[in-house]
VEXKOL-852039 format. One record per residue (C-alpha): residue number from 1; residue in one letter; y, z, x. Coordinates in nm, 2 decimals. Each point is the difference from the previous one (the first is absolute). Layout:
N
- NUM, A, Y, Z, X
...
***
This chain:
412
- 1, M, 7.63, -2.20, 2.94
- 2, K, 0.29, 0.23, -0.07
- 3, E, 0.14, 0.02, -0.35
- 4, G, 0.08, -0.37, -0.03
- 5, R, 0.37, -0.01, 0.06
- 6, A, -0.01, -0.36, 0.11
- 7, F, -0.27, -0.09, -0.24
- 8, T, 0.19, 0.15, -0.29
- 9, R, 0.30, -0.21, 0.10
- 10, M, -0.22, -0.31, 0.00
- 11, T, -0.14, 0.05, -0.35
- 12, A, 0.35, 0.07, -0.13
- 13, F, 0.15, -0.34, 0.12
- 14, S, 0.20, -0.18, -0.26
- 15, T, -0.16, -0.31, -0.15
- 16, G, 0.33, -0.17, -0.09
- 17, I, 0.18, -0.27, 0.19
- 18, E, 0.31, 0.16, 0.15
- 19, S, 0.18, -0.31, 0.11
- 20, T, 0.31, -0.14, -0.18
- 21, G, -0.03, -0.34, 0.17
- 22, R, -0.06, -0.24, -0.29
- 23, N, -0.18, -0.33, 0.03
- 24, M, 0.22, -0.22, -0.21
- 25, N, -0.27, -0.26, -0.07
- 26, S, -0.27, 0.24, -0.12
- 27, G, 0.21, 0.28, -0.13
- 28, I, -0.21, 0.26, 0.19
- 29, Y, 0.14, 0.25, 0.25
- 30, R, -0.08, -0.05, 0.37
- 31, R, -0.04, 0.28, 0.25
- 32, R, 0.24, -0.05, 0.29
- 33, L, -0.19, 0.01, 0.33
- 34, A, 0.13, 0.07, 0.35
- 35, I, -0.25, -0.07, 0.29
- 36, L, 0.04, 0.18, 0.33
- 37, G, -0.19, -0.20, 0.26
- 38, S, 0.00, -0.33, -0.18
- 39, T, -0.10, -0.21, 0.30
- 40, G, -0.31, 0.20, 0.09
- 41, S, -0.36, -0.04, -0.13
- 42, V, 0.04, 0.22, -0.31
- 43, G, 0.36, -0.12, -0.06
- 44, T, -0.09, -0.36, -0.01
- 45, Q, -0.30, 0.07, -0.23
- 46, A, 0.23, 0.21, -0.23
- 47, L, 0.23, -0.30, -0.03
- 48, K, -0.30, -0.22, -0.11
- 49, V, -0.09, 0.26, -0.26
- 50, A, 0.36, 0.03, -0.12
- 51, K, 0.01, -0.37, -0.04
- 52, H, -0.32, 0.02, -0.21
- 53, L, 0.16, 0.28, -0.20
- 54, R, 0.34, -0.17, -0.03
- 55, E, 0.01, 0.06, -0.38
- 56, S, 0.00, 0.38, 0.06
- 57, I, 0.12, 0.04, 0.36
- 58, Q, 0.34, -0.10, 0.15
- 59, V, 0.04, 0.01, 0.38
- 60, V, 0.36, 0.13, 0.06
- 61, G, -0.01, 0.10, 0.37
- 62, L, -0.18, -0.06, 0.32
- 63, C, 0.00, 0.19, 0.33
- 64, A, -0.16, -0.12, 0.32
- 65, G, 0.01, 0.03, 0.38
- 66, T, 0.03, -0.29, 0.24
- 67, Q, -0.15, -0.29, -0.20
- 68, T, 0.34, -0.11, -0.11
- 69, E, -0.09, -0.36, -0.09
- 70, L, -0.30, 0.10, -0.21
- 71, L, 0.22, 0.26, -0.18
- 72, A, 0.26, -0.27, -0.07
- 73, K, -0.27, -0.22, -0.15
- 74, Q, -0.12, 0.29, -0.22
- 75, L, 0.35, 0.06, -0.12
- 76, H, 0.03, -0.37, -0.09
- 77, D, -0.34, 0.01, -0.18
- 78, T, 0.07, 0.32, -0.20
- 79, G, 0.37, -0.01, -0.06
- 80, A, 0.02, 0.36, 0.11
- 81, D, 0.35, 0.15, -0.01
- 82, W, 0.01, 0.18, 0.33
- 83, A, -0.18, 0.03, 0.34
- 84, L, -0.01, 0.20, 0.32
- 85, A, -0.12, -0.12, 0.34
- 86, K, 0.03, 0.12, 0.36
- 87, D, 0.20, -0.31, 0.08
- 88, K, 0.26, 0.01, -0.28
- 89, Q, 0.22, -0.27, 0.16
- 90, A, -0.29, -0.25, 0.02
- 91, L, -0.10, 0.07, -0.35
- 92, Q, 0.36, -0.04, -0.12
- 93, L, 0.00, -0.35, 0.15
- 94, I, -0.32, -0.13, -0.17
- 95, A, -0.02, 0.20, -0.33
- 96, A, 0.16, -0.13, -0.32
- 97, D, 0.36, 0.07, -0.05
- 98, K, -0.06, 0.22, -0.31
- 99, T, -0.24, 0.23, 0.20
- 100, K, 0.16, 0.34, 0.09
- 101, I, -0.10, 0.09, 0.35
- 102, L, -0.02, 0.38, 0.04
- 103, R, 0.18, 0.16, 0.29
- 104, D, -0.25, 0.27, 0.09
- 105, Q, -0.26, 0.24, -0.12
- 106, G, 0.26, 0.22, -0.17
- 107, E, 0.10, -0.28, -0.22
- 108, L, -0.37, -0.08, -0.07
- 109, C, -0.05, 0.37, -0.11
- 110, E, 0.30, -0.03, -0.23
- 111, I, -0.12, -0.31, -0.17
- 112, L, -0.36, 0.12, -0.04
- 113, A, 0.13, 0.31, -0.17
- 114, G, 0.24, -0.20, -0.23
- 115, P, -0.05, -0.14, -0.35
- 116, D, -0.12, -0.35, 0.10
- 117, V, -0.34, 0.09, 0.14
- 118, D, -0.30, 0.13, -0.19
- 119, I, -0.29, -0.03, 0.25
- 120, V, 0.01, 0.03, 0.38
- 121, L, -0.31, -0.14, 0.18
- 122, C, 0.00, 0.14, 0.35
- 123, A, -0.20, -0.19, 0.25
- 124, I, 0.20, 0.09, 0.31
- 125, S, -0.22, 0.14, 0.28
- 126, G, 0.12, 0.29, 0.20
- 127, T, 0.29, 0.24, -0.08
- 128, A, 0.25, -0.27, -0.12
- 129, G, -0.10, 0.03, -0.37
- 130, L, 0.02, 0.38, -0.02
- 131, Q, 0.37, 0.05, -0.08
- 132, P, 0.03, -0.30, -0.24
- 133, V, -0.31, 0.12, -0.19
- 134, L, 0.13, 0.36, -0.03
- 135, S, 0.33, -0.14, -0.14
- 136, A, -0.19, -0.20, -0.26
- 137, I, -0.22, 0.30, -0.09
- 138, R, 0.30, 0.23, -0.04
- 139, A, 0.14, -0.25, -0.24
- 140, G, -0.32, 0.01, -0.21
- 141, K, -0.12, -0.36, 0.09
- 142, T, -0.36, -0.11, -0.01
- 143, I, -0.14, -0.04, 0.35
- 144, A, -0.28, -0.24, 0.08
- 145, L, -0.10, 0.15, 0.33
- 146, A, -0.18, -0.22, 0.26
- 147, S, 0.14, 0.18, 0.31
- 148, K, -0.24, 0.28, 0.10
- 149, E, 0.26, 0.16, 0.23
- 150, I, 0.22, 0.12, -0.29
- 151, L, -0.25, 0.26, -0.12
- 152, V, -0.16, 0.06, 0.34
- 153, M, 0.34, 0.10, 0.15
- 154, A, 0.16, 0.17, -0.30
- 155, G, -0.26, 0.06, -0.27
- 156, A, 0.13, 0.34, -0.11
- 157, L, 0.36, -0.12, -0.01
- 158, V, -0.08, -0.32, -0.18
- 159, M, -0.22, 0.16, -0.27
- 160, Q, 0.26, 0.28, -0.06
- 161, E, 0.28, -0.25, -0.05
- 162, A, -0.22, -0.21, -0.23
- 163, A, -0.08, 0.30, -0.21
- 164, K, 0.37, 0.09, -0.03
- 165, S, 0.11, -0.35, -0.10
- 166, G, -0.30, -0.12, -0.20
- 167, S, -0.05, -0.29, 0.24
- 168, R, -0.35, -0.14, -0.02
- 169, I, -0.18, -0.10, 0.32
- 170, L, -0.26, -0.27, -0.04
- 171, P, -0.22, -0.07, 0.30
- 172, V, -0.03, -0.36, 0.11
- 173, D, -0.27, 0.07, 0.27
- 174, S, -0.32, -0.13, -0.15
- 175, E, -0.18, 0.33, 0.07
- 176, H, 0.26, 0.22, -0.16
- 177, C, 0.06, -0.24, -0.29
- 178, A, -0.38, 0.02, -0.06
- 179, I, 0.01, 0.38, 0.00
- 180, F, 0.29, 0.00, -0.23
- 181, Q, -0.19, -0.22, -0.25
- 182, C, -0.31, 0.23, 0.03
- 183, L, 0.21, 0.31, -0.07
- 184, E, 0.18, -0.13, -0.31
- 185, K, -0.07, 0.21, -0.31
- 186, Q, -0.21, 0.24, 0.20
- 187, A, 0.06, 0.38, -0.04
- 188, P, 0.17, 0.18, 0.28
- 189, G, -0.24, 0.20, 0.21
- 190, S, -0.29, -0.23, -0.08
- 191, V, -0.01, -0.17, 0.34
- 192, K, -0.26, 0.10, 0.26
- 193, R, 0.06, -0.27, 0.27
- 194, I, 0.21, -0.30, 0.07
- 195, L, -0.19, -0.27, 0.19
- 196, L, 0.22, -0.23, 0.20
- 197, T, -0.18, -0.32, 0.08
- 198, A, 0.06, -0.18, 0.34
- 199, S, -0.11, -0.34, 0.12
- 200, G, -0.07, 0.16, 0.34
- 201, G, 0.21, -0.26, 0.18
- 202, P, -0.15, -0.24, 0.26
- 203, F, -0.18, 0.26, 0.21
- 204, H, -0.17, 0.26, -0.23
- 205, A, -0.30, -0.23, -0.06
- 206, H, -0.03, -0.06, 0.38
- 207, P, -0.08, 0.33, 0.18
- 208, D, -0.08, -0.20, 0.31
- 209, V, 0.37, -0.10, 0.04
- 210, N, 0.17, 0.19, 0.29
- 211, L, 0.32, 0.11, -0.17
- 212, A, 0.17, 0.05, 0.34
- 213, E, -0.03, -0.38, 0.06
- 214, V, 0.13, -0.12, -0.34
- 215, T, 0.29, -0.24, 0.02
- 216, V, 0.29, -0.03, -0.24
- 217, E, -0.12, -0.34, -0.11
- 218, R, -0.35, 0.13, -0.08
- 219, A, 0.13, 0.31, -0.18
- 220, L, 0.21, -0.23, -0.23
- 221, R, -0.31, -0.19, -0.13
- 222, H, -0.05, 0.19, -0.33
- 223, P, -0.32, -0.10, -0.18
- 224, T, 0.14, 0.02, -0.35
- 225, W, 0.37, 0.03, -0.05
- 226, N, 0.29, -0.22, 0.11
- 227, M, 0.27, 0.26, 0.09
- 228, G, 0.29, 0.06, 0.23
- 229, R, -0.05, 0.09, 0.37
- 230, K, 0.06, 0.37, -0.03
- 231, I, -0.22, 0.07, -0.30
- 232, T, -0.28, -0.22, 0.15
- 233, L, 0.00, 0.20, 0.32
- 234, D, 0.00, 0.32, -0.21
- 235, S, -0.30, -0.13, -0.18
- 236, A, -0.18, -0.06, 0.33
- 237, T, 0.05, 0.36, 0.11
- 238, L, -0.05, 0.15, -0.35
- 239, M, 0.35, 0.14, 0.04
- 240, N, 0.09, -0.17, -0.33
- 241, K, -0.26, 0.23, -0.17
- 242, G, 0.17, 0.30, 0.17
- 243, L, 0.33, -0.11, -0.15
- 244, E, -0.17, -0.05, -0.34
- 245, I, -0.15, 0.34, 0.01
- 246, I, 0.34, 0.16, 0.04
- 247, E, 0.15, -0.23, -0.27
- 248, A, -0.28, 0.08, -0.24
- 249, A, 0.04, 0.37, 0.05
- 250, W, 0.36, -0.03, -0.12
- 251, L, -0.04, -0.25, -0.27
- 252, F, -0.30, 0.17, -0.17
- 253, D, 0.06, 0.37, 0.10
- 254, A, -0.33, 0.01, 0.19
- 255, T, -0.11, 0.22, 0.29
- 256, P, -0.12, -0.15, 0.33
- 257, E, -0.35, 0.11, -0.08
- 258, Q, 0.00, -0.19, -0.33
- 259, I, 0.07, -0.34, 0.17
- 260, E, -0.28, -0.19, 0.18
- 261, V, -0.01, -0.34, 0.16
- 262, V, -0.29, -0.24, -0.07
- 263, I, -0.06, -0.32, 0.19
- 264, H, -0.04, -0.29, -0.24
- 265, P, 0.01, -0.33, 0.19
- 266, Q, 0.02, -0.23, -0.31
- 267, S, 0.33, 0.15, -0.11
- 268, I, -0.10, -0.05, -0.37
- 269, V, 0.01, 0.37, -0.10
- 270, H, 0.35, 0.10, 0.08
- 271, S, -0.06, 0.38, -0.04
- 272, M, -0.18, 0.25, -0.21
- 273, V, 0.05, 0.34, -0.16
- 274, E, -0.28, 0.25, -0.05
- 275, F, 0.05, 0.25, -0.28
- 276, Q, -0.13, 0.36, -0.04
- 277, D, -0.31, -0.12, -0.20
- 278, S, -0.09, -0.23, 0.30
- 279, S, 0.08, -0.32, -0.19
- 280, I, 0.19, -0.26, 0.21
- 281, L, 0.26, -0.25, -0.12
- 282, A, 0.08, -0.30, 0.22
- 283, Q, 0.24, -0.29, -0.02
- 284, L, -0.14, -0.34, 0.11
- 285, S, 0.17, -0.34, 0.05
- 286, C, 0.02, -0.28, 0.25
- 287, P, 0.18, 0.10, 0.31
- 288, D, 0.35, -0.13, -0.09
- 289, M, 0.32, 0.20, 0.02
- 290, A, 0.14, -0.20, -0.30
- 291, L, -0.19, 0.23, -0.24
- 292, P, 0.14, 0.34, 0.10
- 293, I, 0.35, -0.15, 0.04
- 294, Q, -0.02, -0.14, -0.36
- 295, F, -0.14, 0.32, -0.13
- 296, C, 0.30, 0.20, 0.14
- 297, L, 0.26, -0.26, -0.11
- 298, Q, -0.14, -0.01, -0.36
- 299, Y, -0.13, 0.35, -0.04
- 300, P, -0.14, 0.10, -0.26
- 301, K, -0.04, -0.36, -0.13
- 302, R, -0.28, -0.23, 0.12
- 303, Q, 0.00, -0.38, -0.03
- 304, P, -0.17, -0.30, 0.18
- 305, G, 0.10, 0.00, 0.37
- 306, L, -0.05, -0.19, 0.32
- 307, T, -0.32, 0.18, 0.12
- 308, P, -0.33, -0.17, -0.08
- 309, S, -0.27, 0.17, -0.19
- 310, L, -0.31, 0.13, 0.18
- 311, D, -0.29, -0.24, -0.03
- 312, F, -0.31, 0.22, -0.08
- 313, S, -0.21, -0.31, -0.07
- 314, A, 0.01, -0.08, 0.38
- 315, G, -0.14, 0.35, 0.08
- 316, L, 0.20, 0.29, 0.13
- 317, H, -0.11, 0.21, 0.29
- 318, L, 0.19, 0.32, 0.07
- 319, D, -0.05, 0.23, 0.31
- 320, F, 0.13, 0.35, 0.05
- 321, L, -0.02, 0.18, 0.33
- 322, P, 0.14, 0.31, 0.16
- 323, P, 0.28, -0.06, 0.26
- 324, D, -0.07, 0.06, 0.37
- 325, L, 0.25, 0.27, 0.06
- 326, Q, -0.10, 0.04, 0.36
- 327, R, 0.12, -0.36, 0.08
- 328, F, 0.27, 0.00, -0.27
- 329, P, 0.15, 0.36, -0.03
- 330, A, 0.31, -0.11, -0.19
- 331, P, -0.11, 0.15, -0.34
- 332, A, -0.07, 0.33, 0.15
- 333, L, 0.34, 0.00, 0.18
- 334, A, 0.17, -0.07, -0.34
- 335, K, -0.17, 0.30, -0.15
- 336, Q, 0.12, 0.20, 0.30
- 337, A, 0.35, -0.11, -0.08
- 338, L, -0.03, 0.09, -0.37
- 339, Q, -0.13, 0.35, 0.09
- 340, A, 0.28, 0.05, 0.25
- 341, G, 0.26, -0.07, -0.27
- 342, G, 0.37, -0.03, 0.07
- 343, A, 0.10, -0.32, 0.17
- 344, A, -0.35, -0.06, 0.15
- 345, G, -0.04, -0.31, -0.22
- 346, A, 0.32, -0.14, 0.15
- 347, V, -0.13, 0.08, 0.35
- 348, F, -0.33, -0.17, -0.08
- 349, N, 0.17, -0.31, -0.13
- 350, A, 0.25, -0.02, 0.29
- 351, A, -0.27, 0.04, 0.27
- 352, N, -0.22, -0.27, -0.15
- 353, E, 0.29, -0.25, -0.03
- 354, I, 0.09, 0.05, 0.37
- 355, A, -0.37, -0.01, 0.10
- 356, V, -0.05, -0.33, -0.18
- 357, E, 0.32, -0.14, 0.16
- 358, R, -0.12, 0.11, 0.34
- 359, F, -0.34, -0.15, -0.05
- 360, C, 0.15, -0.33, -0.09
- 361, Q, 0.21, 0.02, 0.31
- 362, H, -0.31, 0.07, 0.21
- 363, E, 0.12, 0.34, 0.10
- 364, I, -0.30, 0.19, -0.14
- 365, R, -0.35, -0.09, -0.09
- 366, F, -0.13, -0.04, -0.36
- 367, D, -0.21, 0.31, 0.02
- 368, Q, 0.30, 0.20, 0.12
- 369, I, 0.20, -0.05, -0.32
- 370, S, -0.18, 0.29, -0.17
- 371, I, 0.02, 0.21, 0.31
- 372, L, 0.38, -0.05, 0.02
- 373, V, 0.03, 0.10, -0.37
- 374, A, -0.22, 0.31, 0.05
- 375, E, 0.20, 0.12, 0.30
- 376, T, 0.33, -0.06, -0.17
- 377, L, -0.11, 0.20, -0.31
- 378, N, -0.12, 0.28, 0.23
- 379, H, 0.34, 0.00, 0.19
- 380, F, 0.18, 0.06, -0.33
- 381, P, -0.21, 0.27, -0.17
- 382, K, 0.26, 0.10, -0.26
- 383, T, 0.32, -0.18, -0.10
- 384, S, 0.22, 0.05, -0.30
- 385, A, 0.02, -0.26, -0.28
- 386, E, 0.22, 0.17, -0.26
- 387, T, 0.27, -0.27, 0.02
- 388, L, 0.03, -0.37, 0.09
- 389, P, 0.18, 0.08, 0.33
- 390, D, -0.29, 0.23, 0.09
- 391, I, -0.25, -0.28, -0.05
- 392, L, 0.21, -0.26, 0.19
- 393, Q, 0.04, 0.24, 0.29
- 394, A, -0.38, 0.06, 0.01
- 395, D, -0.05, -0.38, -0.01
- 396, R, 0.25, -0.05, 0.29
- 397, E, -0.16, 0.27, 0.22
- 398, A, -0.35, -0.12, -0.06
- 399, R, 0.10, -0.36, 0.09
- 400, C, 0.16, 0.12, 0.32
- 401, Y, -0.31, 0.19, 0.10
- 402, A, -0.23, -0.29, -0.09
- 403, R, 0.20, -0.25, 0.20
- 404, Q, -0.02, 0.23, 0.31
- 405, W, -0.37, 0.08, -0.05
- 406, R, -0.21, -0.12, 0.30
- 407, K, -0.37, 0.00, 0.10
- 408, S, -0.11, -0.06, 0.35
- 409, S, -0.30, -0.19, -0.13
- 410, V, 0.22, -0.27, -0.17
- 411, K, -0.12, -0.34, 0.12
- 412, Q, 0.26, -0.27, 0.00
***
């Protein structure tokens, strides 16, 4: 690990509560939370956690896509001040009169950077969260980051802006949250390896399965986690581990060689860190996203939460296996993107998003998702990522190439 830039920032995080939103009943201050992607899997769980933490967390704003009715219900339940949805007119009709409906992403960026938001939890998949998160980072806000794409696409830019503003980035992904906890109070330069655990998805334990014949329905049957469609398919290809490798490199200032993937079907050990003396620290808990969400919303405090305790009296069996990188080459492709530098992460992410979309539309086979990503990466060997326009341009070009990619062997 290099000289701990990100690690130093982690250990220097403030322990105070920065919000000025007062709970008039208890007299304590509440951190004001905006959730981007409130109707998705992580967003809905974040709202449950926020309700559990209502003495210290106040939901002030929600942002969602097309699930307008659910968003309106969330606004009613939380009393949030503002919201943004794709169908603003429909939301205006069913939301409470007091709710401010934002016009566009520009207005969202403005309100996230303003004085009435303390924490931004970003759970928007794809590129939609990048500009709002950058706006919040530049304003010095705390970011609870559940969207892998933010750091995969623009890791250098995001971390540079966070260093300038003093913004703290707390990882909501269970794996990165585990690594974060293992690294707390550890000396910079003490890390030998970061071990990202992976469930393996529905196919890693079944080498007899012909990946060329996998259907969308079968790929969505995750053995452990209940997640959204995109992340479930990424788990099935191990592409989620590829994204997490890139994310971990930026969050923890690690080289590609320091990050390894370990298959752990039980999803109890959420990740591990090996130190220079060969000792290993791990974070264990029941597979429940409520725990890392609560950790980020309350950091550095801990209090009883919604996640049940592990029951060791019932016996606990933990397996660890190497990934089959021949069948699932995504982790190796992610390291290739890291080594290429520039906007290769944006290319990797864009190609995967289009590949998943095309698989769901039956345009390519399951086993061709990683082939499409590999060929898109090879088509853009070096692209600039010095500015946000550079990154967005690389994203657009990679998406265009991936949409046009064809293989004569595709079976409809």
